[in-house]
N, C-alpha and C positions, 0 to 999 in steps of 0.2 A: 467690371468686378475683378478684384485681384485673384490671382491663381495661387492655390495653396502649394507649399513646397512639395507635398506628396505628388500632386497632380503634375506639377511642372516637370518632374523627373520622368514622367511617363508619356509626355506629349511627343508626337512625331516632329521631326525637324520641319517637315512640310506636309501639307495635305492637299492633294489634287482632287478637286471636287468631282463627284460622279456625274458626268455630263452626258452619259449614254442612257437613253430612255430605258433600256433593258436591264440596267444595273439597279438592283434593289438594296435598300438599307437592311442591315442585319436584323433590325427589329421587325421589319416587314416579313422577312424570310422566316424569322423565328416564330412568328405567329401563324403564318401560312402553313408551315410544316409542323406546327405544334411542338416546337422545341423548348421555347422559353418565352416569358413575357415579364413586364414590370407592372406594378400597381402602386397607386399613391399610398396605400396602407403601409408600404415599406419602401420609401424612396431610396433609390440607389442600391437595392438588393433584389436580384432577379428571382423569379419563381421558375424552377426547372420542371418541365413536363416530362412524362416518361420517355419520350423519344429523345429529348435533349439530354436526359440523364444517361442514355446509352452512349452518346458521344462523349460526355463528361467522363464516364467510367472507363471507356476504351482508352482515352488519353491518359487517365490516371493509371491504368494497367500498363500502358506503354512506357510512361516515365518511370514507373516502379521497375519494370524489366531492365531499363537502361541503367538506373542507379544501382540496382542489386548486382548487375553484371560488372559494374565499375567498383564494387566493394563498399558501397554505402550501407549504413545500418539505419533503418527507419526508426524514428522517435516520434513522440507526440508531447506537446507541452500545453499547460493550461491556457484557456482563452482569456482569463482575467487574473491579473496579478496586482500586487501593491505597486503604486506609481513610483515608489522609490527605485525600483529596478531601472526604469527609463531615465531617472535622474542620474543614476550611476553610469549608465551607458553613454549619456550625452544627448539622447534623442529628445529629452524633455526641453532642454534649453535651445536645441536646434529647431525643432518643429513647433514648439509651444504647446501648451495645454489645450489650446483651442482647436488643434488639428487632431486631437485624440478624444475618444469617448471615455470620460472619467466619472466616477461615482464616489461620493463621500458617504461612508458607512460607519456605524458605531463599531468600536473594537469589541470582539467577542468576549474578551476577558474583562473589559471595563467599558460599560455603556456610556460613560461620560467622556470617553476619548474617541475622537473621530479619526478615521484612517482613509486616505485616498487610494482608490483602486483604478486601474486602467484596463479597458478591453484592448487587447494587444493589437497594435497596428503593424508590427513586424515580429519575426520569430527570433532574430539573432540574439537579443539579450538573454532570452530563456534558454537558448542553446548552451550558453556559457554555464548555466546552472547545472545542466546535465553533465557537462565536462567536469565540473567541480564535484560531482557526486562522490568521487573517490580519488585517491592519489593516482596520477597517470605516470606511466613509465615511457621512456623513449622507444621501447620495443612496441608500444601500441600505436605509435605515430607512423604515418599519417592516420588520424582517426577521423573517419568520414561519417557525419550524421546527416540524414535527410529527414525532411518533414513536409507533409502535405498539410499545411496549416490554414485555418480560417482566420482572416484578419479583418479589422474594421478601421476605416480611416474617415475622418470627418470632413468630407469634401463639401464644398458649397453647392447649393441646389443648382445654380447655373452651370456648374461644371459636370454634373452627372449626365451620362449619355449611354443608355442601354447597357450593353456589356463592356463598352470601351472605357468607361469611367464610372466606377461603382464605389459604394461605401463599404460594401461587404465583398471581400475577394478571397480567393483561394490561391495560395502560393505553392509552387513546387520548389521549396527552399532546400538548401543544403549548406552545411558549414563544415569545413575541413580544418582540423587542428594539426599543424605540421611543424617540423623544424625548418629553419631557414634554408637548409640545403635541399629540402624537398619541394620548395616552391615551384621550381621549373617544371618538374614532372607532373605535379598536380594541376597547375594552370594549363600546361600543354594538353593533358588528357581532357580537361574540360573543354578547351577550344575544339578539339577533335570531335567531342560529343556534340557540340553545337553545330558544327559543319554537317555531320551526318544527319542530325535531327532536321535541320531546315532544308536540306536537299530532299529528304523524304516527302516533304510537302510541296516541293516544286517552287520554293521561294528563292528569289535572287537575294543575296546577302552580302554584307561587308562589315568589317570590324572598325570600331572607333575607339581611340584611346583617350580616356577622360582623366585629366590631371587635377591637382589640388584646387579647391575653391577658395575664395577669400575668407569665408567663414568656415573654420574647420577645427577639429580636435587633434590632439597629438602634437608632437614636436616636429620641427623641420627635419631633424635627423631621421625620424620615422618616415616622413613623406619622401625624403630623398632616397632612402633605401627601397621603399615600396615602389616608387615610380621607376627606379633603375631596374628592379627585378621584373616588373611587367614589360618594360621596354625590351629587356633582354630576351624574354620569351618570344615576343613578336619578331625580334631580329633573328633568333635562331631558327624559328619556324618559317622565316621568310614570308611573313604576313604583312602586307602593307595596310596599315590602319589609318583611317581618317583622324583628324585632330579635333578633340573636344576639350580644348584648354579651359580649365576652371570648372569643369562639369563633373568632377569626381564626387563620390559620396563624402559626407563630412568627416568620415573616419578613415578614408583611404582611396587611392586611385582605382580605376576599373577599366575593363575592356568590355564594351557593349557590342551586341550584334544588331545591326540595322537591316531590315528586310524590305523588299518591295513586293506588294501583292499584285494580283492580276489587274487591278485598276491603276497601277503605277503609283500607288501611294507608299510613302516610306514610314516605317514604324521601328521604334527601338523596343526590343523584347528581351532577349537573353542578356545576361551579364555575369561577369566574374570580377570579384573585388578583393583587393588585398588589404588586410586590416592589421596594423600593429597596435592600434589604439585600444580596442576593447579587451584584448588579453591583458593589457596594462591596467585598464580601468577596473577590471574584475579580478586582477591579481592571479591570473591563470598560470600554472606552472606544470612542468613535467620533470621527472627525475632522470638525469642523463646517465651515461655509462660509468661516470665516476661518482655517482650518488649525489650530484649537485642539482639544485633547483634551477631550471631554465624556463624562459618565457616562450610559449609556442606562438606561432603565427596563425591568424584566423583568415581563412579564405571563404568568401561568400559566393554562392552560385545559384542561379535560377535559369532554367532553360526556357520555360514558357513565358516567364514574366509573371503572368497570372492566368489561371484557367479561363476566367471570364473574358478577359481582354483577348486572349489568344483565340477562343472560340468565336468571339465576335468578328475578329479579323478573318478567321478561317471561313466563317459563314459567308462573308462578302467575297472573299477570294474565290471560293468555289461557286458562289451564288446558289448555295443550297445543294449543289450536286457533289456531295461528299464522296471521297473514294470508298470503295466497297467495304473496307474494314471498319470505317467510321459510320457508314450509313445505318440509320436506325432500323430500316427495313431493307434487307439485302436482296430479297426476291419476292415477287408477288405471283401467286398462282391464280390463273383465271380460267374457269370452265366456260366454254362457249354457250352451253345450254344446260338445263337441269339434269339431263341424262349423263352429263360429263362430270357432275359435281362429286360423285363418290370417288372416282379416279383422282380428281383434283385434291380432295381431302387426303387421300392416301399418299399422293406425291408430297403434299405439304408436310405431312407427318414424317415421312422418310427424310426430307431435307432438314427438318428441324432436329432430327436425331443426329445429324452431322454438325450440330451447333451453328447452323446458319439461320439468321433471323428471317423468318418467312411469314407472309400474310396470305390469306385466301380471300378473294373477292368473288363471292357467289351470290351477289345481289341480283335482283331481277332487273338488270339493266342490259343494254346492248354491249357487244364486245367493244365497239369503238368508244363507248362512254367509259368502260372500265379501263381500257388502255390509256385514255386521256387522263383519267384521274390518277392512275399510277405514274404517268409522266409528270403531271403537276406536282406530285409528291416526291419527284426526283428519285424514284426507285431504280436501282442500277439494272436489274434484270426482271423481265416479265416472262413467265412460263405459261403457255396457252395449251389447254387440253380440249381437244375436239374428237370427232369420230375416229380419225386416223390414229390418234394417240391411245384411245380407249381400245381399239380393235387390234392393236399391235400384238402379234403372237410371240415376239421376241421380248427382250428386256424392255421394261417400261421406257417409253420415249416421251419427249416433251418438245414443243415448238418454242423457241427462245428468241426474244427480242432484247437487245441491249439498249441502255439509256441513250437517247439521241436518235432512236428510230431504226437502228441497224438491225436487220433481220438475220439471225444466225442459223435459221432453218431448224430442222428437226435434229435433236441430239439424244443419245442414249442417256438415261438418268444418271448412270455412273459417271459418264463423261462430263455432264453438266455440273454435278457435284464436285468433281475433281477440279474443274476449271475455277469454280468459285473458291474452293479451299486454297488452291495455289495462289490466287489473287489476294485472298485475305492474309495468308501467311507472309507473302512478300510485301504486303501493305502498299499495293500499287493501285 
């Protein structure tokens, strides 16, 4: 079965099969931990359960913090627009109408006239509409727009795979409009953001430089300039990038980040792309310091690639044992017997007041059974309340076990909370 152009750009260069019995597929982990699942009622579109949405929202919060700190302004664009937009951008002729979800609707002003609409498969053409909202001055540039946008791509059924290949995806997109002399600083800052981001998750990473494909938009002059500029950034930053000759976007060259997960599989995720074509296609301009119209450069940037794919990879990378800041349940409080339940409820309430996600297991089960269940759910910390903890005359104490079975012994409540908050704040 042929692979769609959309899917081909997302495939890893190599996949090393999971040959260790203990390694589980992200779909298995997602169901066991009640994070997400798929259903034939919506092929290629995941259903997110409450615990999975916690991970999704934490990642969303994190990328917003990074983009806001870097001076990006968040936007949102319509999910359905007239297909003409993608014809102007060049996406229609490149990917073909069969890779997009299109609708033919009657014109609102004239019922006898039919109009083609497309559910957007990418954000960049609509970003140019926001840029054109009003006249832009050189003083505004670089103008950095970000968007966490829901996209739909018409992947073939045989290509869909859990979260790794979906038809409905969420992109952490950004588009920067800049002058040509601002290219180095903007691309350099993006590469630095990518490095910091992937180090945070413990991934091995390397950069790859993707140059012009055979089928492309724009002039050779545009491509020569764009490739020279990206190569110059890599050289000045002393980054050795692997070669992806002919694998650039149809509108411009790009620098991709390839990571290795804990299973030694390689994935292409983050990307920064330099685009002279779409500013030309959409006739984008800014007014320079002499009052003349100039064409800006468009820089495309994604850090995750897509939320769905990143979470799928992350789930298998950690095998469900997410770091504390991402864990849906960060601590579980377990009373040993009924007489300890009141103190356990009090401790749970106090921990939750510190914005730490906490659960209480006061079921009529043995302590060993409760600990086993919390372990299977990959809860990072288990707090046990027994006679010693209830009878403590000092500050409330709690017996703590860390994920993996390590016994941390008795801790004062304040010390336990501070430990968790520090770990959460540092995202370790």
